KEZA-270739 format. One record per residue: residue in three letters; x, y, z of N, C-alpha, C in turn. Coordinates in pm, whole numbers, plus 50000, padded with zeros to 5 digits. Layout:
AlaXYZXYZXYZ ...
END
This chain:
Unk251226996452841250847010452863250797017752729 Unk249787026352714249647033852589250787043852578 Unk251417044252459252577052752439252247067552443 Unk253057075452512252907089952515254287096052527 Unk254327109252529255607116352538256367113152667 Unk255657108052768256317104252894257387093652870 Unk257177085352765258107074252739259507079052703 Unk259647091452656260997096152618261697103552732 Unk260967106352843261577113652955262787106353014 Unk262717092953037263927086253091265157088153004 Unk264977088152871266117090052782266687104152794 Unk265797113852807266257127752824267047129052954 Unk266557122753059267247122853188268637116553175 Unk268707105453103269987098653083270997107753013 Unk270577113652902271497121852822271937134252899 Unk270997141352960271327153653033272257150553150 Unk271937140153227272767136653343274157132053299 Unk274217124253191275507119353143276387130753095 Unk275767140553026276537152152980277037160253099 Unk276177161753201276537169653319277657163053398 Unk277537149953420278507142853504279697137353425 Unk279557137453288280587131653202280777116653228 Unk279757110353282279767095953304278387090453267 Unk278377078453209277127072953162276347065853273 Unk277047059953371276347051953472275367059953558 Unk275747071953610274757079653687273517083253607 Unk273717086653479272587089953393271657078153373 Unk272257066353348271447054253330270647051053455 Unk271307051953569270637048653695269477058153723 Unk269737071153705268687081053730267547079453630 Unk267887076853504266847074653402265987062653435 Unk266627051953483265877039853523264937042853638 Unk265417050353738264587053553855263407062353815 Unk263657072453730262577081253684261537073253607 Unk261997064553515261067056353439260267047053528 Unk260937040953627260257031853719259227039353803 Unk259517051953835258557060053912257287062453830 Unk257417064453699256227066253615255397053353610 Unk256077041853615255367029053616254687026653751 Unk255427029753858254917027853995255107041054070 Unk254107050454058254297064254107254217066054258 Unk255207060554327255387063254470256877062154498 Unk257337068754602258777069354629259367055354648 Unk258807047854741259307034354766258987025154650 Unk257757026454597257347017854485258227019754364 Unk258627032254336259487034954220260857028554235 Unk261427029554356262737023554382262657008354372 Unk261597002654431261416988054424261266983454279 Unk260526991354201260306987754061261616988553982 Unk262436998754009263727000153942264606988053973 Unk264636983954101265416972254140264896959654071 Unk263566958754056262976947053992263366946253845 Unk263426957853779263846957953638265276952553624 Unk266156956453716267536951553711267586936453736 Unk266806931853834266756917453864266236909753742 Unk265176914953682264596908253564265606907853449 Unk266366918753432267336919153323268456909053346 Unk268806906853473269876897453506269426882953502 Unk268126880653506267616866953502267076863053364 Unk267066872453271266696869153133267746859453078 Unk267316848753016268226837952978269296842652879 Unk268916850852781269906855452684270876865552747 Unk270356874452831271236883752901272206876352992 Unk271696865853056272546857953146273666851053068 Unk273346846352950274386840152866275456850252828 Unk275036862552798276006873052764276906876052883 Unk276326876953003277096879753123278106868453150 Unk277636856053140278516844653162279656844553061 Unk279306847352935280326847552830281366858352858 Unk280916870552890281846881552915282756878453033 Unk282196873253140282996870253260284006859253230 Unk283546848453167284446837353139285556841253042 Unk285196849052940286236852752843287236862252905 Unk286756871452988287676880353058288606872153148 Unk288066861953212288886852953294289896845353211 Unk289476840853092290386833953001291536843052959 Unk291206855652931292246865352895293236866953010 Unk292726866853134293606867653250294586855953256 Unk294106843953227294976832153225296016833453114 Unk295576838252996296496839852884297586850152917 Unk297206860852988298196870853029299206864853124 Unk298706858653231299586853453336300506842453286 Unk300076834953184300876823853132301776827853016 Unk301826840952986302716845752881302156845052741 Unk300856841952730300266840752597300226853952523 Unk299736864352589299636877352523301036883052498 Unk301926881652596303306886452576303946879552456 Unk303766866352447304336858952335303746863252202 Unk302406865352201301766869552076302236883452035 Unk302366892552132302836906152103304246905752047 Unk305126897652107306486896652056306516890551916 Unk305596881151893305526874551763305066884151654 Unk304046892151687303476901151586304206914451579 Unk304866918451687305486931651689306636932851590 Unk307166921451545308216921951444307676927251312 Unk306366925751291305746930351166304806942051186 Unk304316944051310303376954951336304136966551399 Unk304396976851319305136988451368304417001551344 Unk303337001651267302637013951234301147012351258 Unk300457023751258299007023651276298337015651164 Unk298777017451041298117010650929298296995450939 Unk299476991050984299676976751002298786971251114 Unk298596979251219297696975151328296266974251278 Unk295876983651192294526983451134294336971051048 Unk295366967450969295286955350886295136942950974 Unk295856942351085295746930951176294346930451238 Unk293816942251274292476942851330291446937351232 Unk291566941451106290626936751004290826921850975 Unk292086917450974292346903250947291706894451055 Unk291626899651177291066891851287289566889351273 Unk288886896851184287456894651165287166880851105 Unk288146874951037287936862050972287516851251070 Unk287986852151194287636841851290286796846551406 Unk286426859451408285726864851526284426871851489 Unk283796867451380282606874551332281296868951389 Unk281366859451481280146853051529279216862851600 Unk279776871751683278966881351759279846893051801 Unk279266905051816280066916651858280796914651989 Unk280096909152091280736907252221281926897652210 Unk281776887152130282866877452109284066884352045 Unk283816892051942284926898651871285616908851961 Unk284836916752033285416927352116286286921652227 Unk285766911752301286556906552413287726898152366 Unk287686893252241288806885752186289916895052140 Unk289546905152064290546913551995291076924952081 Unk290206931352160290616943452233291816941352326 Unk291836931052413292986929552502294296927052428 Unk294216919652316295426916552239295966929252172 Unk295086936752107295516948852037295966959552136 Unk295366959752253295746969652354297206968052393 Unk297666955452400299046952952438300036957952333 Unk299576959752209300436964652101300556979852100 Unk299736986752178299717001352176301037007452221 Unk301856999752291303127004952339304067008652224 Unk303887002452109304867004952003304287010751875 Unk302977013851875302397020351756301807033851794 Unk301827043051701301337056551724299827056951706 Unk299127051851807297677050451797297067052151935 Unk296007059951947295357061852077294387050352104 Unk293987049152229293037038552265291667041152205 Unk291277053752191289997056852126290027052751979 Unk291157055351913291287051351772291217036151760 Unk291917029251850291897014551847290487009351872 Unk289817014851973288457010452005287527012551885 Unk287637024251821286767027251708287067018151589 Unk288347015051569288697006151459288126992251481 Unk288176987551607287596974451637286086974751618 Unk285436985451666283976986551650283556987651505 Unk284336995251427284016996951285284046983551212 Unk284916974651257285036961551193284216950851266 Unk283286955251349282486945651426281016946051385 Unk280196954451447278756954851416278466957251268 Unk279086967351203278786969651061279126957750973 Unk280126949951010280506938150931279566926550959 Unk279286924251087278486912551125277066913151067 Unk276476925151060275106926051007275046923250858 Unk276206923250791276236920650647276546906150614 Unk276816898150717277166884050696275906875450710 Unk275556867850607274266860750609274286846850670 Unk275366843250742275436829650796276366829450918 Unk276076820651013276946817551127277236829551218 Unk276266838451237276416849351333275256848951432 Unk275446856051545274376856651645273196864951597 Unk273386872451488272346881551439271386875151340 Unk271876865751259271116861051144269736855851184 Unk269686846751280268406840951321267416851551365 Unk267886861151445266986871651493266536880751380 Unk267456884551293267106893451182266076887051090 Unk266266874251063265296867050979263956866051051 Unk263986864051183262726862451257261916875351260 Unk262566887051271261796899551273261236902551134 Unk261956898451029261406899850893260176890850878 Unk260306878450927259186869050919257976874350993 Unk258196880451110257096886051188256396897151110 Unk257186905951045256606916650966255836911550846 Unk256366901450778255696895650662254396888850702 Unk254406881450811253206874450857252116884350898 Unk252516895250961251526905351003250766911150885 Unk251446911750770250816917450651250306906750553 Unk250446894250593249996883350506250776882350377 Unk252046885650379252886885450259253536871750246 Unk253336865350130253926852350105255326854450046 Unk256346853450129257726855050084258646848150183 Unk259786843350133260756836750220261546847250296 Unk261466847350430262136857950508263656858050491 Unk264276846150478265736845950462266146851750327 Unk265396848250223265686854050091265526869250094 Unk264516873850169264296888250181265466894750257 Unk265986887750356267156892850429268356894050336 Unk268606883750256269716884050160269576895850064 Unk268366898150016268116909049921268266922749987 Unk268096923250119268186936150189269626940050222 Unk270546930550220271936933250262272576944550182 Unk272456945050048273076956149974272486969750010 Unk271316969950074270666982650109270926986750254 Unk271816979750322272216984050456273306994650439 Unk272897006350392273857016650354274677021850471 Unk274097022050590274857027250703276037018150737 Unk275797005150741276876995850774277996996950672 Unk277626997350544278636998350437279387011550447 Unk278657022650466279287035850477280187036650599 Unk279727030750711280487031550835281817024250824 Unk281837013050753283077005550734284107014250662 Unk283677020850556284587029250477284997041750555 Unk284007048950607284287061650676285057059250805 Unk284687049050881285387046151006286857042850984 Unk287137034850880288527031450850289327043650808 Unk288747051750719289437063950675289617073750790 Unk288627074450877288677083550992289867080251083 Unk290077067551108291177063451195292527065251126 Unk292577062250995293847063150922294337077550908 Unk293427086650871293847100050832293617110850937 Unk292797108051040292507118551137293697120651230 Unk294067133251248295127136951342294577147451436 Unk293927143251544293257152551635294237162451697 Unk293777174951714294627185351772294727183651923 Unk293637178951984293637177652129293367163152167 Unk294317157452240294177143652286294557143152432 Unk293797135552511294157133752651295597128852659 Unk296367134352754297777130952765297987115952780 Unk297117109652860297327095352885297007086852763 Unk296387092952660296097085352538297367081452464 Unk298417089652479299657086452410300807083952509 Unk300457080952631301467078952734301807064052744 Unk302897059752680303217045552680303477039952818 Unk303957048552912304217043653047302917039853118 Unk301867048053094300577044953158300017032053102 Unk300117030452971299627018152909300417006252961 Unk301737008352975302566997353024302166993353166 Unk301887003553250301477000653387300176992953391 Unk299246996653300297946989953298298076975453256 Unk299046972453172299166959053116300426951853162 Unk300926955353282302176949553325302106934353340 Unk300916929053363300806914553377300936907453244 Unk300716914453133300786907853003302146909152938 Unk302956919052980304256921152915305406921453015 Unk305176917753140306216918553242307416909953204 Unk308606914753243309846908053207309946894153269 Unk309336892153387309496879353454308526868653403 Unk307726872053303306816862353243307446857053115 Unk307506843953102308056837852981307056839152866 Unk307566843252751306706845052633306316831452576 Unk305016828552575304506815952521303306818852433 Unk303536822452306302426826452218301346815852203 Unk301726802952218300736792352200299706792452312 Unk300036798652425299056799852533297956809852501 Unk298136817252393297046825652339296466819552212 Unk297346815152124296896810351992295976798352005 Unk296346788752091295526776552104294136779752164 Unk294036786952277292706789852333291816797952238 Unk292376808452177291566816752087291116808651966 Unk292016800651909291646792151794290566782151833 Unk290696776551953289706766852001288316773252014 Unk288266785252072286986792152088286326794251952 Unk287116798951856286576801951722286076789151654 Unk286936778951651286586766451582285386759651649 Unk285416758851783284316752451854283006760251839 Unk283086773651836281866781551817281226778551683 Unk282036778151578281506775051445280936760851440 Unk281686751251497281226737351495279926735651574 Unk279886741151696278716739451780277506747051726 Unk277756758051655276656765051589276016756051485 Unk276876749951401276356740551300275676728651368 Unk276306723451474275776711651542274386714251599 Unk274196726051659272896729251717271816729651610 Unk272106736051497271136736451387270906722851325 Unk271976715051314271886701751257271026692551343 Unk271146693851476270356685751568268866689051559 Unk268576701051510267176704951491266626700251357 Unk267486693551278267036687651153267246696251030 Unk268066706551039268286715350925269526711150847 Unk269546714850717270706712250633271876721050672 Unk272996719550600274256725950641274106741050656 Unk273716748050552273636762650559272496767350649 Unk271356760650639270216764550722270506762250870 Unk271366752650899271716749751039272376761851104 Unk273226768851031273896780751084272896792151109 Unk271846792351029270836803051041269926800651160 Unk269526788051180268526784851282269136782151419 Unk270446780751426271086776851553271066788051655 Unk271186784251782271336793751892272836796851905 Unk273286807251836274716810451831275246814351968 Unk274436821652045274876825952178275146813852268 Unk274276803952262274476791652338275756784652294 Unk275966784052163277166777652109278426784852157 Unk278386798052162279536805852209279876802652354 Unk278856801952439279076799352582279656785352602 Unk279086775352534279586761552548281006760352495 Unk281266766652380282606766252321283626772452416 Unk283256783452479284156790052572284396781452696 Unk283346774852745283486766252862284446754652834 Unk284286748452719285196737352681286626742552668 Unk286776754252607288106760052589288766762952724 Unk287976767952819288516770752952289046757953018 Unk288286747053007288726734453065290036729853002 Unk290126730852870291356726652800292526735852837 Unk292236748852851293286758352887293826755453026 Unk292956752353119293396748953255294266736353253 Unk293866726453172294666714253158296046717453101 Unk296076726553003297356730952946298256737053053 Unk297656745053143298436751353249299006740853346 Unk298216730653373298676719853462299836712253398 Unk299696709353267300756702253195302046710453195 Unk301906723653187303076732453188303616734753329 Unk303016727553426303426728453566303196742353626 Unk302206749353575301796762053636300826759053750 Unk300896766853856300076764553974298576765553941 Unk297826755053977296376755153954295736766254038 Unk296246768054160295706778554247295886792254184 Unk297076794854128297326807854063296486809553938 Unk296296798753863295476799253741294046803153774 Unk293486796853877292116800053919292046814453970 Unk293066818554045293116832354097293116842453983 Unk293946840053879294016849253765292686849653691 Unk292026838053680290726837453612289696846053686 Unk289606844253818288616851653896288936866553898 Unk290216869953916290596884153922290296891153790 Unk290626884653678290366890753548288866891553519 Unk288136881153558286686881453540286046892653619 Unk286516894653742285976905353827286246919153771 Unk287296920453691287606933453630286496938253536 Unk285676928853492284606932353398283266934253469 Unk283246933653601281986934853674281346948653656 Unk282176959153643281606972553621280866973153489 Unk281406966453387280746965853256279446957853267 Unk279486946653337278296938253353277196945853427 Unk277576953253531276606961253606275986971853516 Unk276826978053433276346988253340275326982353242 Unk275636970553190274716964053097273396960653165 Unk273446956453291272216953153363271306965253374 Unk271896976953400271096989253410270566993253273 Unk271386991653168270936994653031269746985952995 Unk269846973053024268736963852994267496967653074 Unk267686971553200266556975753282265896988153227 Unk266716997753181266187010053121265387006952996 Unk265886997752915265176993852794263806987952828 Unk263746979752934262476973652976261486983953026 Unk261956993553107261027003353163260457012353055 Unk261267015952954260747024552848259747017052759 Unk259957003952746258966996152672257656995352750 Unk257736994052882256536993852965255817007352962 Unk256567018052938255967031352926255387033752787 Unk255597023952697255017025052564255857032752464 Unk257177031852476258047039252384257817035152238 Unk257757022052212257557017352074256207021752021 Unk255177021452107253847026052064253867040952032 Unk254567048552115254707062952092255337065651955 Unk256367057951922257047059751793256107056251677 Unk255497044451686254647039951575253397048551557 Unk252917054651664251717063051655251997076851597 Unk253267079851578253607093251531254367093251399 Unk254077083251315254727082851183253707082751069 Unk252447085851099251447085650993251587097350897 Unk252477106750929252707118450842253707115450732 Unk254287103550732255367100450636254807099250494 Unk255287107350397254857105950257255307092350203 Unk254507086450117254777073050067256147071850000 Unk256537082149924257787081549850259017083349939 Unk258787087350065259927089750154260017079450267 Unk259297068450252259257058550359260657053050392 Unk261467048550295262797043150331263697053050406 Unk263907065450354264787074550429264207078750564 Unk262887080650571262277084750698262327073350799 Unk262067060950754262177049450845263597048350898 Unk264577050850811265967050250855266267060850960 Unk265817073050938266087083951033265347081851166 Unk264087077451159263337074651281263997063251359 Unk264377052851287265037041551352266367045451414 Unk267097054251348268377058951402268157066751531 Unk267097074851532266727082351653266407072851767 Unk265597062751737265207053051839266417045351889 Unk267247040451796268377032151837269417040051915 Unk269547053051887270497061251962270067062152109 Unk268777063752131268287065652267268137052652345 Unk267907041452276267797028852351269097020852347 Unk270017024452255271317017952250271277003452210 Unk270226999252141270076985052106269646983451961 Unk270456976651882270066973951743268926963851741 Unk269016953451826267956943351829266626949351869 Unk266646958051970265416964552013264796973051904 Unk265646980351832265166988751722264546980451612 Unk265206969551576264666960851471263316955051512 Unk263226950751636261956945051683260836955051686 Unk261156967651721260146978151727259666982351588 Unk260616984351496260296990951370260076981851250 Unk260556969251255260416960951135258946958551097 Unk258066954951192256656953351152256076966151094 Unk256426977551152255946990351101256496993050961 Unk257796990450942258416992750811257796984350702 Unk257576971450731256966962450632255536966950602 Unk254816971250705253436975950688253376988250598 Unk254246998050625254257010250544254707007350401 Unk255686998550385256166995050250255076988250170 Unk254326979450237253226972550170252126982250128 Unk251776991550216250707001050188251077010550076 Unk252357014450071252807024349971253417017849848 Unk253447004349847254056996849737255517000849716 Unk256197003149827257627006349822258426993349813 Unk259716994549779260586982849769260786976749907 Unk260356964349925260446957850054261896955650099 Unk262776950450012264186948850054264826962150092 Unk264446973050025265026986150055264586990750194 Unk263306989050227262796993250358263396984450468 Unk263466971450444264066962350542265526966050567 Unk266256968950459267636973350473267766986150552 Unk266806995250534266817008050607266607005850757 Unk265706996650791265456993750933266696987550998 Unk267306977850929268516971750983269646981950996 Unk269756990950899270797001250903270587010551022 Unk269347013951050269067023151161269487017251295 Unk269297004251312269736997751436271236997951450 Unk271956996551338273406996851340273927010551383 Unk273197021251349273607034751391273667035751543 Unk272627031051610272597031751755273687023451819 Unk273957011751761274997003151815276357009851811 Unk276607017751707277887024751693277897037751773 Unk276857045951759276897059751809276397061551951 Unk275507053051998274867055352127275807052652245 Unk275857061652342276647058952463276027047952549 Unk274807043752516274117033352592274337019352535 Unk274967018152419275067005152353275996995752429 Unk275706982852421276536972652485277976973552434 Unk278126974952303279466975152244280286986852295 Unk279656998752300280357010852344280907008952486 Unk280077003852576280467002752715281416991152741 Unk281256980352665282156968952683283566972352639 Unk283696978352521285046981352470285676992752549 Unk284877002252596285417013052679285957007352809 Unk285246997752867285716991452990286986983452969 Unk287066976152859288246967952831289496976352804 Unk289316987952741290446996252705290667007952801 Unk289907008052910290077018353015289927032552961 Unk288837034952887288557048452838287157052452885 Unk286927065552896285637070652940284577068052833 Unk283497061352873282477057252776281807069152708 Unk281527079952782280877091652723281817098952627 Unk283087100552666284047107052578284257098952451 Unk284287085952466284457077352350283257078152256 Unk282037078752314280837080052232280847093252153 Unk281297103952216281397116852146282447116252034 Unk283527109052061284587107451962284057101051833 Unk283137091351848282597084151732281467091351662 Unk280897101451726279647107251677279797113851540 Unk280887121051516281057128051388281097118351270 Unk281977108151270281937098751156280617091251145 Unk279977088451259278677081551254277617090351189 Unk277627103251220276667112551161276937114551011 Unk278207114350973278537115350830277977103250756 Unk278177091350814277637079150752276117079450751 Unk275517084950855274057086150861273547095250749 Unk274197106750729273777116050624273897109850486 Unk275017103150461275217096550331274137085950309 Unk273847078150413272847067550402271467073150376 Unk271097084050445269777090050425269617094750281 Unk270657100850225270627105250086270477093349991 Unk271227082750018271157070849932269767064549937 Unk269137064350055267777058850063266797067449984 Unk266997080549990266137089549911266297087149762 Unk267547085649717267817083449576267267069949530 Unk267517059449611267077046049572265557044849571 Unk264877052749654263417052649655262867056049516 Unk263467066049454262997070149321263467060549212 Unk264667054649230265177045249130264367032449128 Unk264017027349249263317014549258261807016149252 
END
């Protein structure tokens, strides 16, 4: 469909409804229905089309892998809780973790083994750190933001063994091929990393924001240790024996197997060691690694003479706790599809011919940030804008790595700031916080990082 202003109406509906209801799900649902009605303009047809978008989003192979991964990992966390793994780990670390800054250091240290993908890092780290909230002066919003700050902004800067690398290189390659540019896309990606100013700024600003900010108004339950204790009674209950290895072994296995299977997948395709990590299907490796880990974890429970029936029950119950998040993601994916069918990307690209040549990097960054905020997807933003960015850079003889870095940075803004992003809703669900309130909490530091990045792109345009 040819892009027009109609393509932005679903996003406006989402934002207005979410602000009114203070919940993101009603806004997403209404936005999806409105968008589907524009595609199929009849009452019944619009509803049927909206349902079809959700079905299509749930049957997409990559989305399905994400859903399976989230459910299985949530189930694994349930087993670790019931078997004393989290309680044991909390007791083990609580001897050294007594302050917010020490908790922040532990959060950052955990990136060493959990950088494969944002969803992997969030579902691994959030439940463990949440159990530590009973003894540190830190709110759940602060913890969530600290985990997010050390997730997407870090992962986009890592040039190997992440779920992002292959896709990021592929969108660069697509842009280069469209313009007939003879250049190695991976080398171009490496050269663009120092110009991802938003990711770099967000790491610094987000960390300082959590360390030094002392909000005047905080929800009472944010600092209520009894409420947190009630929520996590299965992980710290007195009648559960502390067994830290029931957490350490499964988590270590997932990390090690993910890295190994990532390399193995690329190696089987005939690539060398480093190239194998770039070309591999990291998401597939994550799912397989988690499946193997689950089997080994269940065997561990049997060896420890824990009831197999109870182990399976804990797995299913914990997995079901994430169904609200999975449903939310399905609607987000459906909304993304309907806006693309309405020509949102075409609408954006058709309205940037006014950009002065010398301002292409900062303007591309700001336009991309606008797009990523409303669609809540860094991957979607990169796919929409990278061909356009490379085209404009080529026409204006602007620095290609700088423009590529600006496009990647703009996608990272939406991943952090948008209430529609997968990361925002997943971590809000895991930590039992309101997704819209949490998104507002992050908006100020995200906008500060956005402003700094826009200025840096303007300055670098003239320098380069």
